[in-house]
TORKOLLUM-670692 format. One line per field, with one value per residue (C-alpha): residue number from 1; residue in one letter; x, y, z. Coordinates in steps of 0.5 Angstrom, whole numbers, m for minus. Layout:
BEGIN
pos (NUM|...)
code (A|...)
x (X|...)
y (Y|...)
z (Z|...)
***
This chain:
BEGIN
pos (1|2|3|4|5|6|7|8|9|10|11|12|13|14|15|16|17|18|19|20|21|22|23|24|25|26|27|28|29|30|31|32|33|34|35|36|37|38|39|40|41|42|43|44|45|46|47|48|49|50|51|52|53|54|55|56|57|58|59|60|61|62|63|64|65|66|67|68|69|70|71|72|73|74|75|76|77|78|79|80|81|82|83|84|85|86|87|88|89|90|91|92|93|94|95|96|97|98|99|100|101|102|103)
code (X|X|X|X|X|X|X|X|X|X|X|X|X|X|X|X|X|X|X|X|X|X|X|X|X|X|X|X|X|X|X|X|X|X|X|X|X|X|X|X|X|X|X|X|X|X|X|X|X|X|X|X|X|X|X|X|X|X|X|X|X|X|X|X|X|X|X|X|X|X|X|X|X|X|X|X|X|X|X|X|X|X|X|X|X|X|X|X|X|X|X|X|X|X|X|X|X|X|X|X|X|X|X)
x (0|6|10|3|2|9|8|2|5|11|16|22|28|35|38|45|51|58|64|67|74|73|78|74|78|73|66|64|66|62|56|57|58|52|47|49|48|42|38|39|33|35|40|37|43|50|54|62|67|72|77|77|75|70|63|58|52|46|42|37|41|34|34|41|48|55|58|52|54|61|59|55|61|66|61|61|68|71|75|71|75|79|74|77|74|70|75|70|67|74|76|70|71|74|81|80|76|82|87|94|99|101|95)
y (0|5|3|4|11|13|12|15|21|21|19|15|13|13|7|7|4|7|4|8|6|7|7|1|m4|m9|m12|m6|m1|m5|m5|3|5|0|2|10|9|4|9|15|17|15|9|3|m2|m1|m7|m6|m11|m11|m14|m9|m3|m1|0|m1|3|2|9|13|19|23|23|23|25|21|27|26|19|20|26|21|16|22|24|17|17|14|16|16|16|23|26|25|23|28|29|29|22|19|21|17|11|5|3|m3|2|7|7|4|9|11|9)
z (0|2|m4|m8|m5|m6|m14|m14|m11|m16|m12|m14|m11|m13|m10|m10|m6|m4|0|5|8|16|22|25|29|32|33|37|32|27|31|33|25|23|28|27|19|19|23|18|14|7|9|6|9|12|13|15|13|19|14|9|14|9|10|4|4|0|0|m3|m6|m6|1|3|1|1|5|10|11|12|17|21|21|23|29|31|32|26|20|14|8|8|13|20|26|31|36|42|39|38|45|48|44|48|48|43|38|37|32|33|33|26|22)
***
Protein backbone atom coordinates (compact mmCIF):
# COMPACT_ATOMS: atom_id res chain seq x y z
CA UNK A 1 0.00 0.00 0.00
CA UNK A 2 2.78 2.45 0.94
CA UNK A 3 4.79 1.64 -2.18
CA UNK A 4 1.67 2.20 -4.22
CA UNK A 5 1.06 5.55 -2.49
CA UNK A 6 4.65 6.60 -3.23
CA UNK A 7 4.25 5.75 -6.90
CA UNK A 8 0.99 7.70 -7.06
CA UNK A 9 2.70 10.69 -5.49
CA UNK A 10 5.36 10.49 -8.19
CA UNK A 11 8.14 9.65 -5.77
CA UNK A 12 10.79 7.42 -7.24
CA UNK A 13 13.80 6.34 -5.28
CA UNK A 14 17.32 6.63 -6.63
CA UNK A 15 18.96 3.68 -4.89
CA UNK A 16 22.75 3.68 -4.97
CA UNK A 17 25.63 1.92 -3.25
CA UNK A 18 28.84 3.39 -1.94
CA UNK A 19 31.85 1.88 -0.16
CA UNK A 20 33.49 4.06 2.45
CA UNK A 21 36.83 3.23 4.06
CA UNK A 22 36.64 3.61 7.85
CA UNK A 23 39.00 3.33 10.80
CA UNK A 24 36.97 0.52 12.41
CA UNK A 25 39.00 -1.90 14.51
CA UNK A 26 36.67 -4.48 16.10
CA UNK A 27 33.14 -5.87 16.35
CA UNK A 28 32.11 -3.01 18.65
CA UNK A 29 33.18 -0.56 15.94
CA UNK A 30 31.19 -2.52 13.37
CA UNK A 31 28.09 -2.42 15.58
CA UNK A 32 28.44 1.31 16.28
CA UNK A 33 28.93 2.32 12.66
CA UNK A 34 26.18 0.07 11.29
CA UNK A 35 23.73 1.20 13.98
CA UNK A 36 24.44 4.89 13.34
CA UNK A 37 24.07 4.55 9.57
CA UNK A 38 21.07 2.23 9.56
CA UNK A 39 19.00 4.73 11.57
CA UNK A 40 19.60 7.56 9.07
CA UNK A 41 16.69 8.54 6.84
CA UNK A 42 17.54 7.50 3.30
CA UNK A 43 19.88 4.66 4.25
CA UNK A 44 18.50 1.29 3.25
CA UNK A 45 21.32 -0.85 4.60
CA UNK A 46 24.86 -0.47 5.91
CA UNK A 47 27.22 -3.41 6.36
CA UNK A 48 30.83 -3.04 7.51
CA UNK A 49 33.49 -5.58 6.52
CA UNK A 50 36.10 -5.56 9.27
CA UNK A 51 38.75 -7.20 7.05
CA UNK A 52 38.68 -4.33 4.57
CA UNK A 53 37.36 -1.73 7.07
CA UNK A 54 34.93 -0.65 4.36
CA UNK A 55 31.26 -0.06 4.97
CA UNK A 56 28.93 -0.68 2.05
CA UNK A 57 25.93 1.60 2.21
CA UNK A 58 22.81 1.20 0.12
CA UNK A 59 20.97 4.53 0.14
CA UNK A 60 18.45 6.73 -1.64
CA UNK A 61 20.39 9.63 -3.14
CA UNK A 62 17.21 11.71 -3.18
CA UNK A 63 17.07 11.54 0.62
CA UNK A 64 20.71 11.53 1.74
CA UNK A 65 24.13 12.37 0.30
CA UNK A 66 27.43 10.52 0.60
CA UNK A 67 28.78 13.53 2.51
CA UNK A 68 26.05 13.18 5.15
CA UNK A 69 26.79 9.47 5.44
CA UNK A 70 30.50 10.24 5.97
CA UNK A 71 29.66 12.91 8.55
CA UNK A 72 27.59 10.38 10.48
CA UNK A 73 30.56 7.99 10.56
CA UNK A 74 32.81 10.83 11.73
CA UNK A 75 30.36 11.88 14.46
CA UNK A 76 30.34 8.26 15.63
CA UNK A 77 34.10 8.54 16.22
CA UNK A 78 35.61 7.02 13.10
CA UNK A 79 37.43 8.24 10.01
CA UNK A 80 35.38 8.11 6.81
CA UNK A 81 37.71 8.19 3.80
CA UNK A 82 39.32 11.65 3.91
CA UNK A 83 37.04 12.94 6.69
CA UNK A 84 38.69 12.58 10.10
CA UNK A 85 36.79 11.28 13.09
CA UNK A 86 35.10 13.87 15.29
CA UNK A 87 37.61 14.36 18.13
CA UNK A 88 35.05 14.39 20.97
CA UNK A 89 33.38 11.21 19.68
CA UNK A 90 36.76 9.53 19.08
CA UNK A 91 37.93 10.35 22.61
CA UNK A 92 34.85 8.58 24.03
CA UNK A 93 35.56 5.32 22.18
CA UNK A 94 36.87 2.32 24.14
CA UNK A 95 40.61 1.72 23.77
CA UNK A 96 40.08 -1.28 21.50
CA UNK A 97 38.20 0.94 19.02
CA UNK A 98 40.99 3.48 18.64
CA UNK A 99 43.42 3.37 15.77
CA UNK A 100 46.87 1.91 16.41
CA UNK A 101 49.65 4.52 16.38
CA UNK A 102 50.72 5.41 12.86
CA UNK A 103 47.50 4.30 11.18
